Every structure is written in structure tokens, then in C-alpha cells.
C-alpha positions in Angstrom: -225.0 49.6 63.6 -224.8 45.8 64.0 -227.9 44.1 64.8 -228.7 43.0 68.3 -230.9 40.3 69.6 -231.3 38.9 73.0 -228.3 37.4 74.5 -229.7 34.0 74.9 -230.5 34.0 71.0 -227.1 35.6 69.9 -224.6 33.7 71.8 -225.5 30.2 72.0 -222.9 29.0 69.5 -221.4 25.5 69.8 -218.6 25.2 67.5 -217.2 21.6 67.7 -220.0 20.6 69.9 -219.5 17.3 68.5 -216.1 16.8 69.0 -214.6 15.4 72.1 -211.1 16.1 71.7 -211.4 19.3 73.7 -209.7 19.6 77.1 -212.9 19.4 79.2 -214.0 15.9 78.1 -212.3 12.6 77.7 -213.4 9.8 75.2 -215.1 7.4 77.6 -217.7 10.2 78.2 -218.8 10.3 74.6 -222.0 8.4 74.9 -223.1 10.2 78.0 -222.6 13.8 76.6 -224.3 12.7 73.3 -227.6 11.9 75.2 -230.3 14.2 74.2 -231.8 16.4 77.2 -234.5 18.1 74.9 -235.9 17.0 71.6 -238.2 19.1 69.1 -239.9 16.7 66.6 -240.2 17.3 63.0 -243.7 18.9 61.6 -244.8 19.5 58.1 -246.8 22.8 58.1 -248.9 24.4 55.4 -247.2 27.8 54.0 -248.1 30.5 51.5 -244.9 30.8 49.2 -244.4 34.4 47.8 -243.9 34.7 44.0 -242.0 37.5 42.3 -245.1 39.1 41.1 -246.4 39.4 44.7 -248.9 36.6 44.6 -248.8 33.5 46.7 -249.0 29.8 46.1 -249.7 26.9 48.6 -246.8 24.9 49.8 -245.5 22.8 52.6 -242.5 23.4 54.9 -241.3 20.3 57.0 -239.0 21.4 59.9 -235.8 19.1 60.9 -236.0 17.2 64.1 -233.9 19.3 66.7 -232.1 17.7 69.3 -230.2 19.4 72.2 -227.5 17.3 73.8 -226.1 17.3 77.2 -222.8 18.4 75.9 -224.5 21.6 74.6 -226.1 22.1 77.8 -223.1 21.8 79.9 -221.1 23.9 77.5 -223.6 26.8 77.7 -223.6 26.2 81.5 -219.9 26.9 81.7 -220.4 30.0 79.9 -223.4 31.5 81.4 -224.3 29.2 84.5 -222.8 31.3 87.4 -223.9 34.5 85.7 -227.4 33.3 85.7 -227.2 32.0 89.4 -225.9 35.2 90.7 -228.0 37.7 88.7 -231.3 35.9 88.9 -230.6 34.1 92.2 -231.2 30.8 91.0 -229.8 27.2 92.1 -227.5 25.2 90.0 -230.7 23.2 89.0 -232.7 26.4 88.3 -229.7 27.9 86.3 -229.7 24.4 83.9 -233.5 24.5 83.7 -233.6 28.2 82.4 -230.7 27.6 80.1 -232.4 24.5 78.6 -235.5 26.7 78.3 -233.6 29.2 76.5 -231.9 26.6 74.1 -235.3 25.4 73.2 -236.6 28.9 72.5 -233.5 29.5 70.2 -234.3 26.4 68.0 -238.1 27.5 67.9 -237.0 30.8 66.6 -234.5 29.2 64.2 -237.7 27.1 62.9 -239.7 30.3 62.6 -237.0 31.9 60.5 -236.4 28.5 58.3 -240.3 28.6 57.7 -240.2 32.2 56.7 -237.2 31.5 54.3 -239.3 28.6 52.8 -242.2 31.0 52.4 -239.6 33.5 50.5 -240.5 36.3 53.1 -236.9 36.7 54.0 -233.8 36.2 51.6 -230.2 36.0 52.2 -227.6 38.0 50.1 -225.1 36.1 48.5 -222.5 38.5 50.3 -223.9 37.2 53.6 -223.6 33.6 52.8 -220.2 34.4 51.5 -219.2 36.0 54.9 -220.5 32.7 56.6 -218.1 30.7 54.6 -215.1 33.2 55.3 -215.9 32.9 58.9 -215.8 29.2 58.6 -212.8 29.1 56.9 -211.2 31.5 59.4 -212.0 29.0 62.2 -210.5 26.2 60.0 -207.4 28.2 59.4 -207.1 28.7 63.1 -207.0 25.0 63.8 -204.7 24.3 60.8 -202.1 26.7 62.0 -202.0 25.3 65.4 -201.0 21.9 63.8 -198.6 23.9 61.5 -196.9 25.0 64.9 -196.8 21.8 66.2 -195.1 20.1 62.9 -192.6 23.1 62.8 -191.7 22.3 66.6 -191.2 18.5 65.8 -188.5 19.4 63.2 -187.0 22.3 65.1 -188.3 25.1 62.9 -189.7 28.4 63.5 -193.2 28.9 62.4 -194.2 31.9 60.2 -196.2 34.5 61.8 -199.9 34.7 60.9 -200.5 37.4 58.3 -197.2 37.1 56.9 -195.8 35.2 54.0 -197.2 34.2 50.5 -199.3 31.5 51.7 -201.3 33.7 54.0 -203.6 36.4 52.5 -205.5 37.9 55.5 -208.6 39.6 54.6 -209.2 43.5 55.4 -212.5 45.6 55.3 -213.2 46.8 51.8 -213.6 50.4 51.3 -217.2 51.8 52.2 -218.3 55.5 52.7 -219.0 56.4 56.2 -222.5 57.3 55.6 -223.3 55.5 52.3 -226.9 54.6 52.0 -228.1 51.2 51.8 -228.2 49.3 48.8 -231.4 48.6 47.1 -231.7 44.9 46.8 -233.9 45.1 43.9 -230.9 46.1 41.8 -229.7 42.7 41.9 -231.0 39.4 40.4 -232.8 36.6 42.6 -231.5 33.1 42.0 -232.7 30.3 44.2 -234.2 32.9 46.5 -230.8 34.4 46.9 -230.1 38.0 46.2 -227.0 37.9 43.9 -225.2 41.1 45.1 -221.7 39.2 44.8 -220.5 36.2 43.1 -220.3 33.0 45.2 -217.1 32.9 47.2 -214.6 29.9 46.9 -211.6 29.6 49.1 -209.1 29.2 46.2 -206.1 31.3 45.6 -205.9 33.3 48.8 -206.2 30.4 51.4 -204.9 27.0 51.9 -201.5 25.3 50.9 -200.1 27.5 47.8 -198.5 25.1 45.0 -197.2 26.2 41.8 -199.4 24.0 39.8 -198.0 25.8 36.5 -194.7 23.9 37.3 -196.0 20.8 38.8 -198.7 20.2 36.1 -196.9 21.6 33.0 -193.3 22.3 33.8 -190.4 20.1 32.7 -189.0 17.3 34.9 -185.9 19.5 35.7 -188.1 22.5 36.5 -190.3 20.2 38.8 -187.2 18.8 40.6 -185.8 22.4 41.3 -189.3 23.5 42.6 -189.5 20.5 44.9 -186.3 21.6 46.5 -187.5 25.2 47.3 -188.7 26.7 50.7 -192.0 27.8 49.0 -192.8 24.0 48.3 -191.6 22.8 51.7 -193.9 25.3 53.5 -196.7 24.4 51.2 -196.1 20.8 51.9 -196.0 21.5 55.6 -199.4 23.3 55.6 -200.8 20.2 53.7 -199.5 17.9 56.5 -201.3 20.3 59.0 -204.4 19.9 56.7 -204.0 16.1 57.0 -203.9 16.0 60.7 -206.8 18.3 61.1 -209.0 15.9 59.0 -207.5 13.1 60.9 -208.5 14.5 64.2 -212.0 15.1 63.2 -212.2 11.5 61.9 -210.8 10.2 65.3 -212.7 12.5 67.5 -216.0 13.3 66.2 -218.6 11.9 68.6 -220.8 9.6 66.4 -223.0 8.7 69.2 -224.7 12.0 68.8 -225.4 11.4 65.0 -228.5 10.2 63.5 -228.2 7.2 61.3 -228.7 9.6 58.2 -225.9 11.9 59.3 -223.7 9.0 60.2 -224.2 7.9 56.6 -223.2 11.2 55.2 -220.1 11.3 57.5 -219.0 8.0 56.2 -219.4 9.1 52.6 -217.1 12.2 53.5 -214.6 9.9 55.1 -214.6 7.8 51.7 -213.8 10.8 49.8 -211.0 11.8 52.0 -209.5 8.4 51.7 -209.1 8.7 48.0 -206.2 11.1 48.8 -204.5 9.2 51.5 -201.6 8.1 49.4 -201.4 11.2 47.2 -198.8 13.7 47.0 -198.8 16.8 48.9 -200.1 19.0 46.0 -202.8 16.6 45.3 -203.9 16.3 48.8 -203.9 20.3 49.3 -206.8 20.2 47.0 -209.0 18.9 49.8 -208.7 22.2 51.3 -211.2 23.9 48.7 -213.3 21.0 48.8 -214.0 21.5 52.6 -217.1 23.4 51.7 -218.6 20.2 50.1 -218.2 17.9 53.1 -221.2 17.3 55.6 -219.1 17.2 58.6 -217.6 20.7 58.0 -221.2 21.8 57.9 -222.1 20.1 61.1 -219.1 21.2 63.1 -218.8 24.8 61.7 -221.2 26.1 59.3 -224.5 25.3 60.9 -223.8 27.5 63.9 -222.6 30.7 61.7 -225.6 30.1 59.4 -228.2 29.8 62.4 -226.9 33.1 63.5 -227.2 34.9 60.3 -230.7 33.3 60.1 -231.6 34.9 63.3 -230.4 38.3 62.0 -232.6 37.9 59.0 -235.3 36.9 61.5 -234.6 40.4 63.1 -234.8 42.3 60.1 -238.1 40.6 59.1 -239.6 41.6 62.6 -238.4 45.1 62.1 -240.3 45.3 59.0 -240.7 48.8 57.2 -240.5 50.9 60.3 -239.8 54.6 59.8 -239.3 57.8 61.7 -241.3 60.8 60.9 -240.3 64.5 60.9 -242.3 65.4 64.3 -240.7 62.4 65.8 -237.2 63.8 65.0 -238.1 67.2 66.2 -239.4 65.8 69.5 -236.4 63.5 69.8 -234.0 66.3 69.3 -235.7 68.7 71.7 -235.6 65.9 74.5 -232.1 64.8 73.7 -230.8 68.3 73.7 -232.6 69.2 77.2 -231.1 66.0 78.7 -227.6 66.8 77.4 -227.8 70.2 78.5 -228.8 69.3 82.0 -226.1 66.5 82.2 -223.2 68.6 80.8 -223.8 71.8 82.4 -224.2 69.9 85.8 -220.7 68.2 85.3 -218.2 68.8 82.6 -217.0 65.2 83.0 -220.3 63.8 81.7 -219.7 65.8 78.5 -216.0 64.6 78.2 -217.0 61.2 78.7 -219.8 61.3 76.1 -217.1 62.7 73.7 -214.7 60.0 74.4 -217.1 57.2 74.1 -218.4 58.6 70.8 -221.5 56.3 70.6 -224.3 59.1 70.3 -225.1 62.3 68.7 -224.0 65.3 70.6 -226.1 68.2 70.1 -225.2 70.4 73.1 -221.5 71.4 73.6 -221.2 73.5 76.7 -218.9 76.8 76.6 -216.3 75.0 79.0 -212.7 75.0 78.4 -212.8 71.4 76.9 -210.2 71.3 74.0 -211.5 68.2 72.1 -210.7 67.1 68.8 -210.6 63.9 66.5 -208.0 62.4 64.5 -207.7 59.3 62.1 -204.6 57.7 61.2 -203.0 54.9 59.0 -200.9 52.5 60.9 -198.2 50.5 59.0 -197.0 48.2 61.7 -193.8 46.6 62.9 -193.5 43.0 62.4 -193.7 40.6 65.3 -190.0 40.0 65.0 -189.3 43.7 64.8 -191.3 44.3 67.9 -189.3 41.6 69.5 -186.0 43.3 68.6 -187.3 46.7 69.9 -188.4 44.9 73.2 -185.1 43.3 73.6 -182.9 46.5 73.0 -185.3 48.3 75.5 -184.3 45.6 78.1 -180.5 46.4 77.6 -180.6 49.5 79.8 -180.1 52.1 77.1 -181.2 55.4 77.3 -184.7 56.8 76.2 -183.1 58.7 73.4 -181.0 55.8 72.2 -184.2 53.5 72.2 -186.1 56.0 70.2 -183.2 56.3 67.8 -183.1 52.6 67.4 -186.8 52.5 67.0 -186.8 55.1 64.2 -184.0 53.0 62.4 -186.1 49.9 62.8 -189.0 51.7 61.2 -187.1 52.3 58.1 -187.2 48.4 57.7 -190.9 48.1 58.0 -192.6 46.2 54.9 -196.3 45.9 54.5 -198.9 45.2 51.9 -201.4 47.2 49.8 -204.9 46.1 50.2 -207.1 45.8 47.1 -210.6 44.4 47.4 -210.2 43.4 51.1 -207.1 41.4 50.4 -203.3 41.9 50.4 -202.2 42.9 46.9 -199.1 42.4 45.1 -195.6 42.4 46.7 -194.4 43.8 50.2 -193.7 47.3 49.9 -191.2 49.3 51.9 -192.2 51.9 54.3 -190.6 54.5 52.0 -192.6 53.4 49.1 -195.7 53.4 51.1 -195.0 56.9 52.4 -194.5 58.3 48.7 -197.9 57.0 47.7 -199.6 58.4 50.9 -197.7 61.7 50.2 -198.5 61.9 46.5 -202.1 61.0 46.9 -202.5 63.8 49.6 -200.7 66.4 47.7 -202.4 65.8 44.4 -205.8 67.1 46.0 -206.6 70.7 46.0 -205.2 72.3 49.2 -208.2 74.5 49.4 -210.6 71.4 49.4 -210.3 70.1 52.8 -213.1 67.5 51.9 -211.2 66.1 49.2 -208.2 65.7 51.3 -210.2 63.9 54.0 -212.0 61.8 51.2 -208.6 60.7 49.8 -207.1 60.0 53.3 -210.3 57.9 54.0 -209.4 55.8 50.8 -206.1 55.4 52.0 -206.8 54.1 55.3 -208.5 51.1 53.5 -205.6 50.8 51.2 -203.0 50.7 53.8 -203.9 50.9 57.4 -203.7 47.8 59.8 -205.5 49.3 62.9 -209.0 47.6 62.8 -210.3 50.4 65.0 -210.0 52.8 62.1 -212.3 50.8 59.8 -215.7 52.1 59.8 -215.0 54.7 62.2 -217.2 57.7 61.4 -215.4 60.2 63.5 -212.1 58.8 64.2 -210.5 58.8 67.6 -211.5 61.5 70.1 -208.6 63.0 72.1 -208.7 66.0 74.8 -205.9 68.6 74.2 -204.2 69.0 77.7 -200.8 70.3 77.1 -198.6 71.0 78.9 -199.9 68.0 80.5 -199.3 64.9 78.6 -199.6 61.2 79.0 -203.4 61.2 79.9 -204.9 60.6 76.7 -204.5 56.9 76.6 -202.4 56.9 73.4 -198.7 56.3 72.9 -196.8 59.3 73.9 -195.5 59.9 70.4 -198.9 59.5 68.9 -200.2 62.1 71.5 -197.4 64.5 70.6 -198.2 64.4 66.9 -202.0 64.8 67.6 -201.5 67.8 69.8 -199.2 69.4 67.0 -202.1 69.0 64.7 -204.6 70.6 67.3 -202.2 73.6 67.8 -202.2 74.0 63.9 -205.8 73.9 63.9 -205.5 73.1 60.1 -208.2 70.6 59.3 -206.9 67.8 57.1 -203.3 68.5 58.2 -201.1 65.5 58.6 -198.3 64.3 61.0 -196.0 61.3 61.2 -195.4 59.5 64.3 -193.3 56.3 65.2 -194.6 54.5 68.3 -193.8 50.8 69.4 -196.7 49.7 67.1 -195.2 51.2 64.0 -195.5 54.2 61.8 -198.6 56.3 62.0 -199.8 59.0 59.6 -202.3 60.9 61.4 -204.7 63.4 60.1 -206.8 66.1 62.1 -210.3 65.3 61.1 -212.4 67.6 63.3 -212.2 70.1 66.3 -215.1 70.4 68.5 -216.6 73.8 68.9 -219.0 75.2 71.8 -222.7 75.5 71.0 -225.8 74.2 70.0 -226.2 71.9 66.8 -229.1 72.7 64.5 -230.8 69.9 62.6 -229.5 71.5 59.2 -225.9 71.6 60.0 -223.4 68.9 58.9 -222.4 66.4 61.6 -218.6 66.5 60.5 -218.3 69.6 58.6 -217.8 67.5 55.6 -220.8 68.9 53.6 -220.8 65.7 51.4 -223.6 63.3 51.8 -221.3 60.0 51.3 -218.9 61.4 54.2 -221.1 63.3 56.3 -224.7 63.7 57.1 -226.8 66.4 58.7 -227.7 66.1 62.4 -231.5 65.5 61.2 -230.2 62.3 59.6 -228.1 61.3 62.3 -231.0 61.6 64.8 -233.1 59.8 62.5 -231.0 56.8 62.2 -230.4 56.7 65.8 -234.0 57.0 66.6 -234.8 54.2 63.9 -232.4 51.9 65.7 -234.0 52.3 68.8 -237.5 52.0 67.4 -236.3 48.6 65.4 -234.8 47.1 68.8 -238.0 47.7 70.6 -240.1 46.4 67.8 -237.9 43.3 67.5 -238.3 42.7 71.3 -241.9 42.9 71.1 -242.2 40.6 68.1 -239.8 37.9 69.8 -241.8 37.9 73.1 -245.1 37.5 71.2 -243.6 35.1 68.7 -242.1 32.9 71.5 -245.3 32.6 73.4 -247.1 31.6 70.2 -244.4 29.0 69.3 -244.5 27.5 72.8 -248.1 27.0 72.6 -248.1 25.5 69.0 -245.0 23.2 69.8 -245.8 22.1 73.2 -246.9 18.7 72.1 -243.8 18.3 69.9 -241.3 19.5 72.6 -239.7 16.8 74.9 -237.3 17.4 77.8 -235.5 15.1 80.1 -234.4 16.8 83.2 -233.0 13.7 84.9 -230.4 13.2 82.2 -228.3 16.3 83.6 -228.7 15.4 87.1 -225.0 14.2 86.9 -224.1 17.9 85.6 -225.9 19.5 88.5 -224.0 17.4 90.9 -220.9 18.0 89.1 -221.4 21.9 89.4 -222.0 21.5 93.0 -218.9 19.8 93.4 
């Protein structure tokens, strides 16, 4: 389960808070919005630095000076101000004061986490830092794509669809077992206090403008001339121009009033580096894309927010410590949960059905009611956006349902998609026939009597071909209630529901049905059928009987209870730590309420 922290610590993210090119603000307000409303001064504190052998040595941690600007406060008020006013019955000023308090608290908690990081009490995994940079580049790619669309419009061309084309390699989740145990971090080397569970990620090869440098740098003049005339080169050049405009916008719109003299000097150094490429060819300028990681302004505008969110996650892990759940606790939790579910589900069967559909808790008691419930997983090979547009246009022409179905089936034969290896598109596009052959061959090659093997294979195929994000890391699959002959109530597409109902009627775990909907082609497998009765601690939760694909109810309850205990532990730690931090840092925190009086008046109209 994804780690959770209090809303004011988790959600206060200000991507592009230094830019004034957004629609809310105009340039003549730069200086006003850059004004600080709170400052936390830098401090040097003695720390004990943990060594690899478990010993400690004396050291010093120096925090950075933290500044909260009027723009940051105003941005967060736009998000949460009305909610605060309604929920806590606060005035506009009261909401602003409370939000500023939360912003200060967040910065203090970040300082606490930075201090622990400097003390080697918490560590990042390289995979976590890689994820931060991937998120940063995702945000950058979104911006660049908007410029690409503008440029294409200027030249009267159609922009390519995202996630399609050789210059776009979207990232997909990598395969993992549903109940895979946590990796022991001691298995990996430590470098610069980072757990090296992955290689350092660089945005080369799968992102940015894709030029054929083999031809550009080593080809003959004739080969270069031919290449420069191709659509491949033209599209890469278009993306390079989008990158140029993206960087120019930052240069023009970054609010330098909000920068310290040291940060302004770093920004100017970045601009000097970019200026070296001003007169370069597109394929030379494109090399700046991979260098964005090295620029201070990228860290300032993008990276720091993602990094700080990760830092707070690591602080939560630290606070949770070595919390465990004992056998007696599990037994007590089991008895309490079973009794609560029995009382609720026997009182109203709809409570039971809702719990099954929500699928967010371990269900121990299944009443002997006529509730025919089952779970399926599927692999979706989607229609492209162009194909969806064709189908929608065909529907609007007044054809019969059968004619529309026939047309959709013909269109489905033209679907192409990628195989996904290591979380990325791999190789060339494959036809739906080629993909279907691989799926069928992989499934038929598993022993028919071994249903666990079939479901294991299907799980792997999901990560190989599926494009429905709801299927990834989905332990149970999609829950459905069999209501035949009444149909159309499942919330799924009619064709999907029909195929799923056929699987339920066969009652053959591991069987697969194919369905074609407006989304594309689905290969659906029956994963489990819910049976009435009480689940005992030693039973397998999914009838898999394999530790990597299923766990016993005892382990499922242990994990559920552990998450609850961790959440409680962090809430206690957070409350205690904030009280201590506020007391210790009070002389170093300055607030300027009068500076946001104009914002209060603006909110009042």
C-alpha cells in the first residue's frame, strides 16, 4: 500500500512556482508575488553520523534558509482555501493563516528529514531517485508536447498522438509478483549513502528528440542528405524546436525576484551554457535534452518538489521504524474483523456486495446469500485514437447495432501495439494477430491441469502487452456480480460483461474469453469465484497456493494490521515532532501576515 502522510504534508507541491507565465498571473506582479510571507533561517546543528559498522562520529548539519513566497501561499489557498473555510468554519484570513502555518510545518519536517539523511539514519534507494527524475521528465515532456502541438498547428500539420511513434517510448509498470516479499536492502552496495538497487537513470535513448546520429556523425554526405529529407528527421527537428521554445519560455518567465543572489548566479550560468547551442543545428541542440538534469533551474522548478515529497516518504518510513504484528494480535484482529463483517453482511447483503466491489479489505465472512460474485483479469490491446475517431464517426451515421459491431470487429483486426520489456515499449509494432498468437501459445504451453501455472503465465502476459493501468499491481482483478439474465448493471462495457459472464457460467478457473469493445481487444481470464463460508487463517487468499501469487489469510491480516499500526505510529510521531520543532525553531521563524493582506481582500472580492 502506498505510504500516506497528512494532507498538508503530502499535497503542498508547487511545480513551476517560480514561473509567472501561468494564466493566473501577469508579469507586472512578479515582484509582489515573489515577496516572502515566511522565512526559516539557516542553522548549524551538531549531529551523530552513523557509520557502516554501527558506530557514530560527530558531525554538523547546516540547514538551508527556507522561504515561503506570497505566490506559494496564494497557490495553495486556491487549492484548499474554500475547503478550509467550509470544513473548519474559518474566515478568509483564518484560512490563509492556517495554510501558512501548514507550509511552515512542512518545511520544518523537511529539515528534520534532511538532518536524518545527513546523519545516515535514512537512505534513498537509487530506484527511488530514478523515479523522481522520471517524474520530472514526464512533466517536462508534457510541456514540450504542448509546444510541439503549437508548432504543428503553425505549419498546418497534425501532431502525433502521445505514446505513439518512434520518438515516444512510454514507460509501463515492470512485472512484479502480487505478494513478492520486500527486498532486503543489505543485498545492495551503498554509494554516497545511496542504496544502489539500480543503475543511475539517464534520459537517453527513450526520450527527447531522436536523431540517427550514426548517419549524422559517420554517414556519407549523400546518406546525410537523404536522411535530412526524411519524415523521421523532420519530426525530430520539430521536437527540437519545441525544446528550444520550452527553454526560452523559462528564460523569459522565471521570476528572478524570488531568487537569492546565489541562485540567480546559478541560473545565469545555466543560461550561458544554453546560449552555446543557440546557433547549432537541431541535432546538436537536441543534446540539451539529456543535459537538463544538470541545470540548476530544472531542479528549482521541477526536481525539488518531487524530491521533497520523497524525502517526507522516507521520514515516514523512519518514523514507522521496526513495527511488527504478533500472532496474538492477528488472532484478536481476526476475531474482531470476522464478527464485524458477519453483523454487517447478515444485516444487509448490499454491505457485502459493496465490500466485494470495493476490494480494499480482507473479507473473512461470506454469507450464504445468492450473491454470485467472481473476479477476472484482462489484457487490453487498445484502439489508437485515430481508430476510436473512425468508430465514433461510423456510429454517428445511423447504422444498425449489428453493422456497428461488424465494423468494430473489422477495425480491431487493424490494431497494432507494442510488447513491453523492462517497463518500456520494445521492438516494432505488432499486429493484433501476432499478439494473440503469442498469448495463445504461452497459455496453451502451460499444463492444462495446473491452473496456477496458467494464471502465473497470464500475470506475466499482462505486463508484456496490457495497456489498462487498472490491471497492474491488481492482486484480485476486477470484481463482478453475475446477474444474468439481467445485464448492463456491472459497470463494464456490454461485450466485456458478456464474455465475463460466459467465463462464470463455465466455472473453469483459468479459462480465457476474447471480447472486442470500444476500447479495443480484451483477453479475459476467470481468476476466482467467491464461495460462501468463513475463511480460516491458514487458507490461501486467492486459491493460488503459491507464496509469490497468493498468501494465507493470516499473512493478509498481518499486512493489513501492520499498515494500520504504521499509520498510527507516524501520526503520533508527526504530532510529537512538530511540537518539538516549533519550540526549537521558534526564534528562527519569521512570518509577515501583513504582506498577504492584498490576497485576503482579493479572495473577499
